[in-house]
C-alpha positions, 0 to 999 in steps of 0.5 A: 524497450524493457518488458517490465516497468519497474518502479521503486516507491518509498514505503512507510510503516503506518498503524491503522485499525481495521474491522476484524472481518475486513482484516480477514478478507484482506488476508484471503484476497492476498492469498487469492492474488499471491500478494502481501496484505500490505500490497492489497491494502495499498492497491485497494486505496490507490484504486479508490482514490483514482476512481472517486471523482468527488475526492479528486475535486476535494483534494484539488480544492483543499490541497492543505487539508489535514485529517483530524486523526492522521495515520500514525507513521512509524519512523524507521530505525537505521537497521530498518532503513537498510533492510528495506533497501535490500528488497522488501516486496512481492515474493517471487513464485515462478509457478504463480500465474500473474 
């Protein structure tokens, strides 16, 4: 059995607007965790979605619900698609304690 569980998830680029103070805290938290700001936002949202029981119930009851103002998702160009396959992700730092 391998020591590491490696999962590959499809990544997209989306445009969101954040309060200035939140954006700064994301950057500080990214430095604190030795992760990218994208990873911090992704993991924070995963955490909220997994803990919010009311949202989970809503999602089950409203599986076709759509936001009136959805995320603006950027379609990748061919060059971007190949670069993401080359291994975008967490930077390796052998000295960092995880």
